Backbone bond lengths (Angstrom), bond angles and torsions (degrees), N, CA, C in turn:
res aa  C-N    CA-C-N  psi(-1)  N-CA   C-N-CA  omega(-1)  CA-C   N-CA-C  phi
1 M - - - 1.484 - - 1.519 108.75 -
2 N 1.309 113.02 133.05 1.415 117.34 172.23 1.432 116.53 -91.23
3 R 1.328 126.16 124.18 1.337 128.53 -179.72 1.521 113.79 -99.62
4 P 1.274 120.98 144.69 1.449 122.36 176.89 1.637 109.75 -56.10
5 L 1.287 113.20 146.49 1.540 118.31 176.42 1.554 109.66 -73.14
6 T 1.278 120.23 -22.90 1.419 122.68 -172.90 1.554 104.79 -122.20
7 P 1.295 115.53 140.32 1.479 119.87 175.75 1.459 112.49 -65.56
8 D 1.351 116.49 153.95 1.475 119.47 -178.84 1.546 108.10 -75.41
9 G 1.318 119.09 179.29 1.476 124.76 -172.18 1.543 109.14 -57.98
10 N 1.355 120.14 -45.18 1.362 121.74 -176.57 1.557 113.32 -65.74
11 A 1.276 113.25 -39.15 1.539 118.80 178.54 1.506 109.41 -68.46
12 Q 1.376 116.15 -41.83 1.466 117.15 177.75 1.481 113.22 -58.21
13 Q 1.362 117.49 -42.96 1.478 122.35 179.11 1.530 110.45 -67.18
14 T 1.331 118.23 -35.66 1.419 118.37 176.80 1.547 110.64 -67.07
15 I 1.252 120.68 -38.27 1.459 127.42 178.47 1.548 107.57 -63.37
16 I 1.314 114.70 -47.95 1.496 118.79 -179.84 1.500 110.31 -64.27
17 N 1.250 121.93 -44.62 1.472 127.51 177.82 1.575 112.86 -63.35
18 T 1.284 111.33 -38.41 1.496 114.38 174.94 1.529 116.18 -69.30
19 M 1.299 112.75 -38.20 1.523 120.00 177.66 1.462 107.81 -67.84
20 A 1.307 121.15 -40.84 1.482 126.47 178.68 1.472 108.79 -62.16
21 W 1.317 118.48 -44.44 1.526 119.11 -174.93 1.506 105.24 -73.98
22 M 1.277 120.69 -39.08 1.491 117.93 178.03 1.430 111.57 -65.79
23 H 1.300 124.55 -34.42 1.476 127.01 175.03 1.493 110.89 -59.87
24 T 1.259 112.34 -48.40 1.549 119.77 -174.22 1.574 105.85 -73.57
25 N 1.302 123.91 -38.23 1.512 121.52 -168.94 1.528 110.96 -104.96
26 A 1.272 119.84 -11.66 1.503 120.97 -175.24 1.569 109.30 -69.91
27 K 1.315 113.89 146.03 1.433 123.17 176.11 1.560 105.06 -80.01
28 E 1.238 114.85 153.64 1.535 123.63 174.99 1.531 102.73 -66.25
29 G 1.314 113.79 139.71 1.470 119.30 175.08 1.529 108.97 -167.61
30 T 1.334 113.58 -165.53 1.445 123.58 178.77 1.506 108.19 -119.10
31 Y 1.242 120.28 78.82 1.452 124.27 -179.23 1.501 110.36 -89.60
32 A 1.297 118.06 -35.97 1.413 125.54 -176.73 1.608 102.74 -120.70
33 R 1.259 117.45 145.21 1.469 121.69 -178.36 1.567 112.66 -101.69
34 L 1.309 117.75 137.86 1.477 118.66 176.61 1.573 109.56 -94.98
35 S 1.277 116.59 140.16 1.446 120.89 178.21 1.543 107.94 -76.00
36 E 1.316 113.83 158.53 1.495 120.55 179.46 1.532 105.92 -75.25
37 Y 1.359 113.46 154.20 1.331 120.66 171.17 1.571 112.17 -126.43
38 H 1.282 116.94 128.48 1.480 119.53 -171.88 1.529 115.79 -106.25
39 G 1.376 115.67 -16.35 1.453 119.82 -174.54 1.436 119.20 76.64
40 K 1.316 114.46 20.26 1.561 125.93 -176.35 1.552 104.77 -83.15
41 S 1.367 114.87 147.75 1.390 118.69 170.31 1.503 113.01 -55.73
42 G 1.234 116.04 141.22 1.524 119.28 -177.75 1.526 112.10 98.84
43 E 1.390 117.69 -21.44 1.393 118.33 176.80 1.467 106.88 -81.54
44 D 1.369 115.48 142.51 1.458 115.70 179.52 1.545 109.25 -102.60
45 V 1.355 111.60 110.56 1.477 116.33 -172.45 1.563 109.74 -71.61
46 M 1.250 120.52 -29.12 1.459 121.07 177.29 1.626 109.85 -67.96
47 A 1.301 115.12 -41.60 1.427 114.82 179.35 1.515 110.28 -69.87
48 W 1.363 119.69 -32.92 1.461 121.07 172.55 1.473 110.49 -61.94
49 C 1.314 119.44 -42.91 1.457 121.54 -177.75 1.540 114.33 -68.46
50 E 1.319 114.09 -29.23 1.459 120.93 168.89 1.504 112.44 -62.92
51 E 1.348 112.00 -43.79 1.488 121.89 178.64 1.612 108.61 -60.91
52 V 1.294 112.07 -42.56 1.491 120.12 178.86 1.583 109.84 -57.36
53 D 1.347 114.68 -45.05 1.453 117.12 179.71 1.573 112.60 -64.88
54 R 1.374 112.63 -43.55 1.447 116.50 -179.55 1.537 109.73 -63.67
55 V 1.327 119.37 -47.73 1.468 121.54 -176.18 1.530 110.33 -67.89
56 A 1.389 120.70 -36.48 1.410 124.01 178.90 1.495 109.97 -66.39
57 S 1.373 118.90 -37.62 1.376 116.88 179.07 1.537 112.08 -73.12
58 A 1.322 116.71 -39.83 1.526 123.30 178.76 1.537 109.32 -59.02
59 N 1.404 113.43 -37.69 1.489 116.14 -175.14 1.551 111.15 -92.84
60 N 1.327 117.74 1.77 1.477 122.55 178.87 1.545 110.04 57.06
61 W 1.412 115.41 42.33 1.409 121.24 177.46 1.511 110.33 -71.58
62 R 1.257 121.07 125.35 1.526 122.42 174.49 1.446 112.08 -67.69
63 D 1.383 115.67 142.87 1.422 121.77 -177.33 1.507 113.80 -56.11
64 A 1.278 121.07 -32.18 1.502 126.62 -179.69 1.498 108.80 -65.82
65 R 1.427 120.75 -21.37 1.476 122.39 -170.78 1.401 114.02 -117.50
66 I 1.431 119.57 -3.79 1.425 122.97 179.27 1.501 114.75 -57.54
67 H 1.308 118.18 -47.06 1.491 116.33 -173.22 1.564 107.92 -72.50
68 T 1.283 121.11 -25.66 1.455 121.49 176.30 1.518 112.94 -70.63
69 I 1.331 113.59 -44.12 1.489 119.04 172.46 1.519 115.48 -60.65
70 V 1.275 112.36 -47.31 1.476 119.43 -178.91 1.437 112.64 -63.53
71 A 1.352 122.19 -35.03 1.424 126.50 178.23 1.567 110.19 -56.92
72 A 1.384 117.26 -30.05 1.444 117.85 178.74 1.497 115.46 -66.94
73 Y 1.310 112.74 -16.93 1.511 119.36 -174.15 1.556 109.25 -101.91
74 L 1.327 117.89 5.64 1.451 119.46 171.07 1.490 117.94 -88.10
75 R 1.247 120.58 145.38 1.431 122.68 -173.78 1.557 107.85 -138.43
76 G 1.296 114.95 160.71 1.509 116.68 172.49 1.481 115.09 57.34
77 A 1.435 113.46 -137.44 1.407 117.29 -178.97 1.564 115.45 -58.26
78 A 1.363 114.00 -34.11 1.435 116.39 177.30 1.517 114.85 -64.82
79 A 1.377 117.72 -35.11 1.441 121.61 176.36 1.506 110.38 -70.90
80 D 1.350 115.38 -38.28 1.490 117.20 -177.91 1.622 103.98 -67.59
81 Y 1.247 119.16 -45.82 1.470 116.06 178.76 1.479 116.76 -59.31
82 Y 1.295 114.21 -38.36 1.549 118.67 173.71 1.483 109.66 -59.82
83 E 1.301 118.60 -49.31 1.463 123.19 -178.62 1.557 108.25 -57.31
84 E 1.286 119.20 -39.34 1.499 121.83 -178.75 1.484 110.06 -70.42
85 Q 1.297 118.14 -35.66 1.459 122.55 -173.23 1.521 113.47 -99.58
86 R 1.311 116.25 0.51 1.509 115.60 -171.72 1.483 117.02 -58.58
87 I 1.378 115.19 -32.50 1.466 117.32 178.49 1.602 111.09 -63.67
88 N 1.281 114.41 -33.64 1.441 118.83 -179.43 1.543 111.54 -75.42
89 I 1.369 116.49 -32.80 1.344 119.14 -177.78 1.521 109.94 -80.47
90 N 1.288 122.05 -38.64 1.518 126.46 -178.32 1.535 109.09 -77.02
91 G 1.290 118.23 -21.61 1.540 121.98 -177.27 1.485 106.96 85.34
C-alpha cells in the first residue's frame, strides 16, 4: 500500500495542535543539542543563529535565559568577544 508523503488536513491540524500544546506546556530542557560556535572564518553566523532559534524553541528555553545558555556554546574568539561584551548584553 502506498501512503501519501504528507498527512491529510486533519492529521496536519492534529500535528500543529500537538506542537502548540507541547510548546506551551513543555518544561525547559535539552531535547535538541546546539552546535558550538567559534567565530572562525568560514563559519556562517546567520546559519548558527537560525540553529539557535530552532534549538531554543525545541528546548522551550525562556527568552530571559537564551543568551546565558547560548554563551555556553561559544568557543575561541566568539567566547572571548562575549566575555568582553557581556556587561552590554546583560544590561
